[in-house]
SESE-553564 format. One record per atom (N, C-alpha, C): residue in one letter; chain; atom name; z, x, y. Coordinates in steps of 0.2 Angstrom, whole numbers. Example, Ala and Ser with C-alpha at 12.3 -4.5 7.8 and 13.67 -1.06 7.14 Angstrom:
2
r code: A unit: A site: N zz: 39 xx: 66 yy: -28
r code: A unit: A site: CA zz: 39 xx: 62 yy: -22
r code: A unit: A site: C zz: 39 xx: 66 yy: -16
r code: S unit: A site: N zz: 35 xx: 64 yy: -11
r code: S unit: A site: CA zz: 36 xx: 68 yy: -5
r code: S unit: A site: C zz: 39 xx: 64 yy: 0
This chain:
118
r code: M unit: A site: N zz: 906 xx: 1042 yy: 406
r code: M unit: A site: CA zz: 903 xx: 1036 yy: 405
r code: M unit: A site: C zz: 908 xx: 1031 yy: 403
r code: N unit: A site: N zz: 908 xx: 1025 yy: 407
r code: N unit: A site: CA zz: 913 xx: 1020 yy: 405
r code: N unit: A site: C zz: 910 xx: 1015 yy: 400
r code: E unit: A site: N zz: 914 xx: 1010 yy: 398
r code: E unit: A site: CA zz: 912 xx: 1005 yy: 393
r code: E unit: A site: C zz: 906 xx: 1001 yy: 395
r code: D unit: A site: N zz: 906 xx: 999 yy: 402
r code: D unit: A site: CA zz: 900 xx: 995 yy: 404
r code: D unit: A site: C zz: 893 xx: 999 yy: 403
r code: I unit: A site: N zz: 894 xx: 1006 yy: 405
r code: I unit: A site: CA zz: 888 xx: 1010 yy: 404
r code: I unit: A site: C zz: 886 xx: 1010 yy: 397
r code: L unit: A site: N zz: 890 xx: 1011 yy: 393
r code: L unit: A site: CA zz: 889 xx: 1011 yy: 385
r code: L unit: A site: C zz: 886 xx: 1005 yy: 383
r code: K unit: A site: N zz: 889 xx: 999 yy: 385
r code: K unit: A site: CA zz: 886 xx: 993 yy: 383
r code: K unit: A site: C zz: 878 xx: 992 yy: 385
r code: G unit: A site: N zz: 877 xx: 994 yy: 391
r code: G unit: A site: CA zz: 871 xx: 994 yy: 394
r code: G unit: A site: C zz: 866 xx: 998 yy: 391
r code: Q unit: A site: N zz: 868 xx: 1004 yy: 389
r code: Q unit: A site: CA zz: 863 xx: 1009 yy: 386
r code: Q unit: A site: C zz: 864 xx: 1010 yy: 379
r code: W unit: A site: N zz: 868 xx: 1006 yy: 375
r code: W unit: A site: CA zz: 868 xx: 1006 yy: 368
r code: W unit: A site: C zz: 862 xx: 1006 yy: 364
r code: T unit: A site: N zz: 858 xx: 1001 yy: 366
r code: T unit: A site: CA zz: 851 xx: 1000 yy: 362
r code: T unit: A site: C zz: 847 xx: 1007 yy: 362
r code: Q unit: A site: N zz: 847 xx: 1010 yy: 368
r code: Q unit: A site: CA zz: 843 xx: 1016 yy: 369
r code: Q unit: A site: C zz: 846 xx: 1022 yy: 365
r code: I unit: A site: N zz: 853 xx: 1022 yy: 366
r code: I unit: A site: CA zz: 857 xx: 1027 yy: 363
r code: I unit: A site: C zz: 856 xx: 1027 yy: 355
r code: R unit: A site: N zz: 857 xx: 1020 yy: 353
r code: R unit: A site: CA zz: 857 xx: 1019 yy: 346
r code: R unit: A site: C zz: 850 xx: 1021 yy: 343
r code: G unit: A site: N zz: 844 xx: 1019 yy: 346
r code: G unit: A site: CA zz: 838 xx: 1021 yy: 344
r code: G unit: A site: C zz: 837 xx: 1029 yy: 343
r code: Q unit: A site: N zz: 840 xx: 1032 yy: 348
r code: Q unit: A site: CA zz: 839 xx: 1040 yy: 348
r code: Q unit: A site: C zz: 843 xx: 1042 yy: 342
r code: I unit: A site: N zz: 849 xx: 1040 yy: 341
r code: I unit: A site: CA zz: 853 xx: 1042 yy: 335
r code: I unit: A site: C zz: 850 xx: 1041 yy: 329
r code: K unit: A site: N zz: 847 xx: 1035 yy: 328
r code: K unit: A site: CA zz: 843 xx: 1033 yy: 322
r code: K unit: A site: C zz: 837 xx: 1038 yy: 321
r code: E unit: A site: N zz: 834 xx: 1040 yy: 326
r code: E unit: A site: CA zz: 828 xx: 1045 yy: 325
r code: E unit: A site: C zz: 831 xx: 1052 yy: 323
r code: W unit: A site: N zz: 837 xx: 1054 yy: 326
r code: W unit: A site: CA zz: 840 xx: 1060 yy: 324
r code: W unit: A site: C zz: 842 xx: 1060 yy: 317
r code: W unit: A site: N zz: 846 xx: 1055 yy: 315
r code: W unit: A site: CA zz: 849 xx: 1055 yy: 309
r code: W unit: A site: C zz: 847 xx: 1048 yy: 305
r code: S unit: A site: N zz: 841 xx: 1049 yy: 302
r code: S unit: A site: CA zz: 838 xx: 1043 yy: 299
r code: S unit: A site: C zz: 841 xx: 1040 yy: 293
r code: V unit: A site: N zz: 846 xx: 1044 yy: 290
r code: V unit: A site: CA zz: 850 xx: 1042 yy: 284
r code: V unit: A site: C zz: 855 xx: 1037 yy: 286
r code: L unit: A site: N zz: 857 xx: 1036 yy: 293
r code: L unit: A site: CA zz: 862 xx: 1031 yy: 295
r code: L unit: A site: C zz: 859 xx: 1024 yy: 294
r code: T unit: A site: N zz: 863 xx: 1020 yy: 292
r code: T unit: A site: CA zz: 860 xx: 1013 yy: 291
r code: T unit: A site: C zz: 862 xx: 1009 yy: 298
r code: D unit: A site: N zz: 859 xx: 1003 yy: 298
r code: D unit: A site: CA zz: 861 xx: 999 yy: 304
r code: D unit: A site: C zz: 869 xx: 997 yy: 304
r code: D unit: A site: N zz: 872 xx: 996 yy: 299
r code: D unit: A site: CA zz: 879 xx: 995 yy: 298
r code: D unit: A site: C zz: 883 xx: 1001 yy: 301
r code: D unit: A site: N zz: 880 xx: 1007 yy: 299
r code: D unit: A site: CA zz: 884 xx: 1013 yy: 302
r code: D unit: A site: C zz: 883 xx: 1014 yy: 309
r code: L unit: A site: N zz: 877 xx: 1012 yy: 312
r code: L unit: A site: CA zz: 876 xx: 1012 yy: 319
r code: L unit: A site: C zz: 881 xx: 1007 yy: 323
r code: D unit: A site: N zz: 881 xx: 1001 yy: 320
r code: D unit: A site: CA zz: 885 xx: 996 yy: 323
r code: D unit: A site: C zz: 893 xx: 998 yy: 323
r code: K unit: A site: N zz: 895 xx: 1002 yy: 317
r code: K unit: A site: CA zz: 902 xx: 1004 yy: 317
r code: K unit: A site: C zz: 903 xx: 1010 yy: 323
r code: M unit: A site: N zz: 898 xx: 1014 yy: 324
r code: M unit: A site: CA zz: 898 xx: 1019 yy: 329
r code: M unit: A site: C zz: 899 xx: 1016 yy: 336
r code: G unit: A site: N zz: 895 xx: 1011 yy: 337
r code: G unit: A site: CA zz: 895 xx: 1007 yy: 343
r code: G unit: A site: C zz: 902 xx: 1004 yy: 344
r code: R unit: A site: N zz: 905 xx: 1001 yy: 339
r code: R unit: A site: CA zz: 912 xx: 999 yy: 340
r code: R unit: A site: C zz: 917 xx: 1004 yy: 341
r code: V unit: A site: N zz: 916 xx: 1010 yy: 337
r code: V unit: A site: CA zz: 921 xx: 1015 yy: 338
r code: V unit: A site: C zz: 921 xx: 1018 yy: 345
r code: A unit: A site: N zz: 915 xx: 1019 yy: 348
r code: A unit: A site: CA zz: 914 xx: 1021 yy: 354
r code: A unit: A site: C zz: 917 xx: 1017 yy: 360
r code: Q unit: A site: N zz: 916 xx: 1010 yy: 359
r code: Q unit: A site: CA zz: 920 xx: 1006 yy: 363
r code: Q unit: A site: C zz: 927 xx: 1006 yy: 363
r code: F unit: A site: N zz: 930 xx: 1007 yy: 357
r code: F unit: A site: CA zz: 937 xx: 1008 yy: 356
r code: F unit: A site: C zz: 939 xx: 1014 yy: 359
r code: M unit: A site: N zz: 935 xx: 1020 yy: 359
r code: M unit: A site: CA zz: 937 xx: 1026 yy: 362
r code: M unit: A site: C zz: 937 xx: 1025 yy: 369
r code: L unit: A site: N zz: 933 xx: 1022 yy: 372
r code: L unit: A site: CA zz: 932 xx: 1021 yy: 379
r code: L unit: A site: C zz: 938 xx: 1017 yy: 382
r code: K unit: A site: N zz: 940 xx: 1012 yy: 378
r code: K unit: A site: CA zz: 946 xx: 1008 yy: 380
r code: K unit: A site: C zz: 952 xx: 1012 yy: 379
r code: G unit: A site: N zz: 952 xx: 1016 yy: 374
r code: G unit: A site: CA zz: 958 xx: 1020 yy: 373
r code: G unit: A site: C zz: 960 xx: 1019 yy: 366
r code: E unit: A site: N zz: 961 xx: 1025 yy: 362
r code: E unit: A site: CA zz: 962 xx: 1024 yy: 355
r code: E unit: A site: C zz: 969 xx: 1021 yy: 354
r code: S unit: A site: N zz: 973 xx: 1021 yy: 358
r code: S unit: A site: CA zz: 980 xx: 1018 yy: 357
r code: S unit: A site: C zz: 979 xx: 1011 yy: 357
r code: N unit: A site: N zz: 975 xx: 1008 yy: 360
r code: N unit: A site: CA zz: 974 xx: 1000 yy: 360
r code: N unit: A site: C zz: 972 xx: 999 yy: 352
r code: M unit: A site: N zz: 967 xx: 1002 yy: 350
r code: M unit: A site: CA zz: 965 xx: 1001 yy: 343
r code: M unit: A site: C zz: 971 xx: 1002 yy: 338
r code: N unit: A site: N zz: 974 xx: 1007 yy: 339
r code: N unit: A site: CA zz: 980 xx: 1009 yy: 334
r code: N unit: A site: C zz: 986 xx: 1004 yy: 335
r code: E unit: A site: N zz: 986 xx: 1001 yy: 341
r code: E unit: A site: CA zz: 991 xx: 996 yy: 342
r code: E unit: A site: C zz: 990 xx: 990 yy: 338
r code: D unit: A site: N zz: 983 xx: 988 yy: 338
r code: D unit: A site: CA zz: 981 xx: 982 yy: 334
r code: D unit: A site: C zz: 982 xx: 983 yy: 327
r code: I unit: A site: N zz: 981 xx: 989 yy: 325
r code: I unit: A site: CA zz: 982 xx: 991 yy: 318
r code: I unit: A site: C zz: 989 xx: 990 yy: 316
r code: L unit: A site: N zz: 993 xx: 993 yy: 320
r code: L unit: A site: CA zz: 1000 xx: 992 yy: 318
r code: L unit: A site: C zz: 1003 xx: 985 yy: 318
r code: K unit: A site: N zz: 1000 xx: 981 yy: 323
r code: K unit: A site: CA zz: 1002 xx: 974 yy: 323
r code: K unit: A site: C zz: 999 xx: 970 yy: 317
r code: D unit: A site: N zz: 993 xx: 971 yy: 316
r code: D unit: A site: CA zz: 990 xx: 967 yy: 311
r code: D unit: A site: C zz: 991 xx: 969 yy: 303
r code: Q unit: A site: N zz: 993 xx: 975 yy: 302
r code: Q unit: A site: CA zz: 993 xx: 978 yy: 296
r code: Q unit: A site: C zz: 1000 xx: 981 yy: 295
r code: W unit: A site: N zz: 1005 xx: 979 yy: 298
r code: W unit: A site: CA zz: 1012 xx: 982 yy: 298
r code: W unit: A site: C zz: 1014 xx: 983 yy: 291
r code: T unit: A site: N zz: 1014 xx: 977 yy: 287
r code: T unit: A site: CA zz: 1017 xx: 977 yy: 280
r code: T unit: A site: C zz: 1013 xx: 982 yy: 276
r code: Q unit: A site: N zz: 1007 xx: 983 yy: 277
r code: Q unit: A site: CA zz: 1003 xx: 987 yy: 272
r code: Q unit: A site: C zz: 1005 xx: 995 yy: 274
r code: I unit: A site: N zz: 1006 xx: 996 yy: 280
r code: I unit: A site: CA zz: 1007 xx: 1003 yy: 282
r code: I unit: A site: C zz: 1014 xx: 1005 yy: 283
r code: R unit: A site: N zz: 1019 xx: 1001 yy: 282
r code: R unit: A site: CA zz: 1026 xx: 1002 yy: 283
r code: R unit: A site: C zz: 1028 xx: 1008 yy: 278
r code: G unit: A site: N zz: 1026 xx: 1007 yy: 272
r code: G unit: A site: CA zz: 1028 xx: 1012 yy: 267
r code: G unit: A site: C zz: 1025 xx: 1019 yy: 269
r code: Q unit: A site: N zz: 1019 xx: 1019 yy: 271
r code: Q unit: A site: CA zz: 1016 xx: 1025 yy: 273
r code: Q unit: A site: C zz: 1019 xx: 1028 yy: 278
r code: I unit: A site: N zz: 1021 xx: 1024 yy: 283
r code: I unit: A site: CA zz: 1025 xx: 1027 yy: 289
r code: I unit: A site: C zz: 1031 xx: 1030 yy: 287
r code: K unit: A site: N zz: 1035 xx: 1027 yy: 282
r code: K unit: A site: CA zz: 1041 xx: 1030 yy: 280
r code: K unit: A site: C zz: 1040 xx: 1037 yy: 276
r code: E unit: A site: N zz: 1034 xx: 1037 yy: 273
r code: E unit: A site: CA zz: 1032 xx: 1044 yy: 269
r code: E unit: A site: C zz: 1031 xx: 1049 yy: 274
r code: W unit: A site: N zz: 1027 xx: 1047 yy: 280
r code: W unit: A site: CA zz: 1025 xx: 1052 yy: 285
r code: W unit: A site: C zz: 1031 xx: 1055 yy: 288
r code: W unit: A site: N zz: 1036 xx: 1050 yy: 290
r code: W unit: A site: CA zz: 1042 xx: 1052 yy: 294
r code: W unit: A site: C zz: 1048 xx: 1049 yy: 290
r code: S unit: A site: N zz: 1050 xx: 1053 yy: 285
r code: S unit: A site: CA zz: 1055 xx: 1051 yy: 281
r code: S unit: A site: C zz: 1062 xx: 1050 yy: 284
r code: V unit: A site: N zz: 1063 xx: 1053 yy: 290
r code: V unit: A site: CA zz: 1069 xx: 1052 yy: 293
r code: V unit: A site: C zz: 1070 xx: 1044 yy: 296
r code: L unit: A site: N zz: 1065 xx: 1041 yy: 296
r code: L unit: A site: CA zz: 1065 xx: 1034 yy: 298
r code: L unit: A site: C zz: 1068 xx: 1030 yy: 293
r code: T unit: A site: N zz: 1073 xx: 1025 yy: 295
r code: T unit: A site: CA zz: 1076 xx: 1021 yy: 290
r code: T unit: A site: C zz: 1073 xx: 1014 yy: 289
r code: D unit: A site: N zz: 1075 xx: 1010 yy: 284
r code: D unit: A site: CA zz: 1072 xx: 1004 yy: 284
r code: D unit: A site: C zz: 1074 xx: 1000 yy: 290
r code: D unit: A site: N zz: 1080 xx: 1001 yy: 293
r code: D unit: A site: CA zz: 1083 xx: 998 yy: 299
r code: D unit: A site: C zz: 1078 xx: 999 yy: 305
r code: D unit: A site: N zz: 1077 xx: 1006 yy: 305
r code: D unit: A site: CA zz: 1072 xx: 1008 yy: 310
r code: D unit: A site: C zz: 1065 xx: 1004 yy: 310
r code: L unit: A site: N zz: 1063 xx: 1004 yy: 304
r code: L unit: A site: CA zz: 1056 xx: 1001 yy: 303
r code: L unit: A site: C zz: 1057 xx: 993 yy: 305
r code: D unit: A site: N zz: 1062 xx: 990 yy: 303
r code: D unit: A site: CA zz: 1063 xx: 983 yy: 305
r code: D unit: A site: C zz: 1063 xx: 982 yy: 313
r code: K unit: A site: N zz: 1066 xx: 987 yy: 316
r code: K unit: A site: CA zz: 1067 xx: 987 yy: 323
r code: K unit: A site: C zz: 1060 xx: 988 yy: 326
r code: I unit: A site: N zz: 1056 xx: 992 yy: 323
r code: I unit: A site: CA zz: 1049 xx: 994 yy: 326
r code: I unit: A site: C zz: 1045 xx: 988 yy: 325
r code: N unit: A site: N zz: 1045 xx: 985 yy: 319
r code: N unit: A site: CA zz: 1041 xx: 979 yy: 317
r code: N unit: A site: C zz: 1034 xx: 979 yy: 320
r code: G unit: A site: N zz: 1030 xx: 984 yy: 319
r code: G unit: A site: CA zz: 1023 xx: 985 yy: 320
r code: G unit: A site: C zz: 1022 xx: 986 yy: 328
r code: R unit: A site: N zz: 1027 xx: 987 yy: 332
r code: R unit: A site: CA zz: 1026 xx: 989 yy: 339
r code: R unit: A site: C zz: 1025 xx: 996 yy: 340
r code: R unit: A site: N zz: 1019 xx: 998 yy: 342
r code: R unit: A site: CA zz: 1017 xx: 1005 yy: 344
r code: R unit: A site: C zz: 1022 xx: 1008 yy: 348
r code: D unit: A site: N zz: 1024 xx: 1005 yy: 354
r code: D unit: A site: CA zz: 1028 xx: 1008 yy: 359
r code: D unit: A site: C zz: 1035 xx: 1010 yy: 356
r code: R unit: A site: N zz: 1037 xx: 1005 yy: 351
r code: R unit: A site: CA zz: 1044 xx: 1006 yy: 348
r code: R unit: A site: C zz: 1044 xx: 1012 yy: 343
r code: L unit: A site: N zz: 1038 xx: 1012 yy: 339
r code: L unit: A site: CA zz: 1037 xx: 1018 yy: 334
r code: L unit: A site: C zz: 1037 xx: 1025 yy: 338
r code: I unit: A site: N zz: 1033 xx: 1025 yy: 343
r code: I unit: A site: CA zz: 1033 xx: 1031 yy: 347
r code: I unit: A site: C zz: 1040 xx: 1033 yy: 350
r code: G unit: A site: N zz: 1043 xx: 1028 yy: 353
r code: G unit: A site: CA zz: 1050 xx: 1029 yy: 355
r code: G unit: A site: C zz: 1055 xx: 1032 yy: 349
r code: M unit: A site: N zz: 1054 xx: 1029 yy: 344
r code: M unit: A site: CA zz: 1058 xx: 1031 yy: 338
r code: M unit: A site: C zz: 1057 xx: 1038 yy: 336
r code: L unit: A site: N zz: 1050 xx: 1040 yy: 336
r code: L unit: A site: CA zz: 1048 xx: 1046 yy: 334
r code: L unit: A site: C zz: 1051 xx: 1051 yy: 339
r code: Q unit: A site: N zz: 1051 xx: 1049 yy: 345
r code: Q unit: A site: CA zz: 1054 xx: 1054 yy: 351
r code: Q unit: A site: C zz: 1061 xx: 1055 yy: 349
r code: K unit: A site: N zz: 1065 xx: 1050 yy: 348
r code: K unit: A site: CA zz: 1072 xx: 1050 yy: 347
r code: K unit: A site: C zz: 1074 xx: 1054 yy: 340
r code: K unit: A site: N zz: 1070 xx: 1052 yy: 335
r code: K unit: A site: CA zz: 1072 xx: 1055 yy: 328
r code: K unit: A site: C zz: 1069 xx: 1062 yy: 327
r code: Y unit: A site: N zz: 1064 xx: 1064 yy: 330
r code: Y unit: A site: CA zz: 1060 xx: 1070 yy: 329
r code: Y unit: A site: C zz: 1060 xx: 1075 yy: 335
r code: G unit: A site: N zz: 1062 xx: 1072 yy: 341
r code: G unit: A site: CA zz: 1062 xx: 1076 yy: 347
r code: G unit: A site: C zz: 1055 xx: 1077 yy: 350
r code: F unit: A site: N zz: 1050 xx: 1073 yy: 348
r code: F unit: A site: CA zz: 1043 xx: 1074 yy: 351
r code: F unit: A site: C zz: 1043 xx: 1071 yy: 358
r code: T unit: A site: N zz: 1039 xx: 1074 yy: 362
r code: T unit: A site: CA zz: 1037 xx: 1071 yy: 369
r code: T unit: A site: C zz: 1034 xx: 1064 yy: 367
r code: K unit: A site: N zz: 1033 xx: 1060 yy: 372
r code: K unit: A site: CA zz: 1029 xx: 1054 yy: 371
r code: K unit: A site: C zz: 1022 xx: 1055 yy: 369
r code: E unit: A site: N zz: 1019 xx: 1060 yy: 372
r code: E unit: A site: CA zz: 1012 xx: 1062 yy: 371
r code: E unit: A site: C zz: 1011 xx: 1065 yy: 363
r code: E unit: A site: N zz: 1016 xx: 1069 yy: 361
r code: E unit: A site: CA zz: 1016 xx: 1072 yy: 355
r code: E unit: A site: C zz: 1017 xx: 1066 yy: 349
r code: A unit: A site: N zz: 1021 xx: 1062 yy: 351
r code: A unit: A site: CA zz: 1023 xx: 1056 yy: 346
r code: A unit: A site: C zz: 1016 xx: 1052 yy: 346
r code: A unit: A site: N zz: 1013 xx: 1050 yy: 351
r code: A unit: A site: CA zz: 1007 xx: 1046 yy: 351
r code: A unit: A site: C zz: 1001 xx: 1050 yy: 347
r code: R unit: A site: N zz: 1001 xx: 1056 yy: 349
r code: R unit: A site: CA zz: 995 xx: 1060 yy: 345
r code: R unit: A site: C zz: 997 xx: 1060 yy: 338
r code: E unit: A site: N zz: 1003 xx: 1062 yy: 336
r code: E unit: A site: CA zz: 1005 xx: 1062 yy: 329
r code: E unit: A site: C zz: 1003 xx: 1055 yy: 325
r code: L unit: A site: N zz: 1005 xx: 1050 yy: 329
r code: L unit: A site: CA zz: 1004 xx: 1043 yy: 326
r code: L unit: A site: C zz: 996 xx: 1042 yy: 325
r code: D unit: A site: N zz: 993 xx: 1043 yy: 331
r code: D unit: A site: CA zz: 985 xx: 1042 yy: 331
r code: D unit: A site: C zz: 982 xx: 1046 yy: 325
r code: D unit: A site: N zz: 984 xx: 1052 yy: 324
r code: D unit: A site: CA zz: 981 xx: 1057 yy: 319
r code: D unit: A site: C zz: 982 xx: 1054 yy: 312
r code: H unit: A site: N zz: 988 xx: 1051 yy: 311
r code: H unit: A site: CA zz: 990 xx: 1049 yy: 304
r code: H unit: A site: C zz: 986 xx: 1042 yy: 303
r code: L unit: A site: N zz: 986 xx: 1038 yy: 308
r code: L unit: A site: CA zz: 982 xx: 1031 yy: 308
r code: L unit: A site: C zz: 975 xx: 1032 yy: 307
r code: A unit: A site: N zz: 972 xx: 1037 yy: 310
r code: A unit: A site: CA zz: 965 xx: 1039 yy: 309
r code: A unit: A site: C zz: 963 xx: 1041 yy: 302
r code: Q unit: A site: N zz: 968 xx: 1044 yy: 298
r code: Q unit: A site: CA zz: 967 xx: 1045 yy: 291
r code: Q unit: A site: C zz: 967 xx: 1039 yy: 287
r code: L unit: A site: N zz: 970 xx: 1034 yy: 289
r code: L unit: A site: CA zz: 970 xx: 1028 yy: 285
r code: L unit: A site: C zz: 964 xx: 1024 yy: 285
r code: K unit: A site: N zz: 960 xx: 1024 yy: 291
r code: K unit: A site: CA zz: 954 xx: 1020 yy: 292
r code: K unit: A site: C zz: 955 xx: 1013 yy: 290
r code: L unit: A site: N zz: 961 xx: 1010 yy: 293
r code: L unit: A site: CA zz: 962 xx: 1003 yy: 292
r code: L unit: A site: C zz: 959 xx: 998 yy: 297
r code: A unit: A site: N zz: 957 xx: 1001 yy: 302
r code: A unit: A site: CA zz: 954 xx: 996 yy: 307
r code: A unit: A site: C zz: 949 xx: 992 yy: 304
r code: P unit: A site: N zz: 949 xx: 985 yy: 306
r code: P unit: A site: CA zz: 944 xx: 981 yy: 303
r code: P unit: A site: C zz: 937 xx: 983 yy: 304
r code: T unit: A site: N zz: 936 xx: 985 yy: 310
r code: T unit: A site: CA zz: 929 xx: 987 yy: 312
r code: T unit: A site: C zz: 926 xx: 993 yy: 309
r code: M unit: A site: N zz: 931 xx: 997 yy: 305
r code: M unit: A site: CA zz: 929 xx: 1003 yy: 302
r code: M unit: A site: C zz: 928 xx: 1002 yy: 294
r code: A unit: A site: N zz: 930 xx: 996 yy: 292
r code: A unit: A site: CA zz: 930 xx: 994 yy: 285
r code: A unit: A site: C zz: 923 xx: 995 yy: 282
r code: H unit: A site: N zz: 922 xx: 996 yy: 276
r code: H unit: A site: CA zz: 916 xx: 997 yy: 272
r code: H unit: A site: C zz: 914 xx: 990 yy: 269
C-alpha cells in the first residue's frame, strides 16, 4: 500500500479502527494517520527532521547512547542524520544499515516528533 492509497482510504480505515478500538480518541487516530504516512515515506525522513529540529535537545542524549562520540564529533554532525550514521559507522564499526537502525530505535524511544506529541 503506498501513501496515495492510504490517503484515499484513511477515512474508511479510520472508521474501522474506531469500531475495533473504541477507547481511541480522534486525536489518537489523527496521530496514527500521520505515523502511517511517515512510515510510508520512510522512517528515516521523520528522524532526519527530528535531528535537524531538535538537535540541541537530543545532543546530550546522543552522547549518552554513544559515549565514544566527542563534543567535536557532535559539532561536526550538527543534527545531520547522514553524518551521525557515518560517525557511528566509523567509531563503532556498524554497517550503514546497522547504524541507521540503531539510531531509529533510539529516536523512537524519545518520541520527539511534533506529530507524536501529546
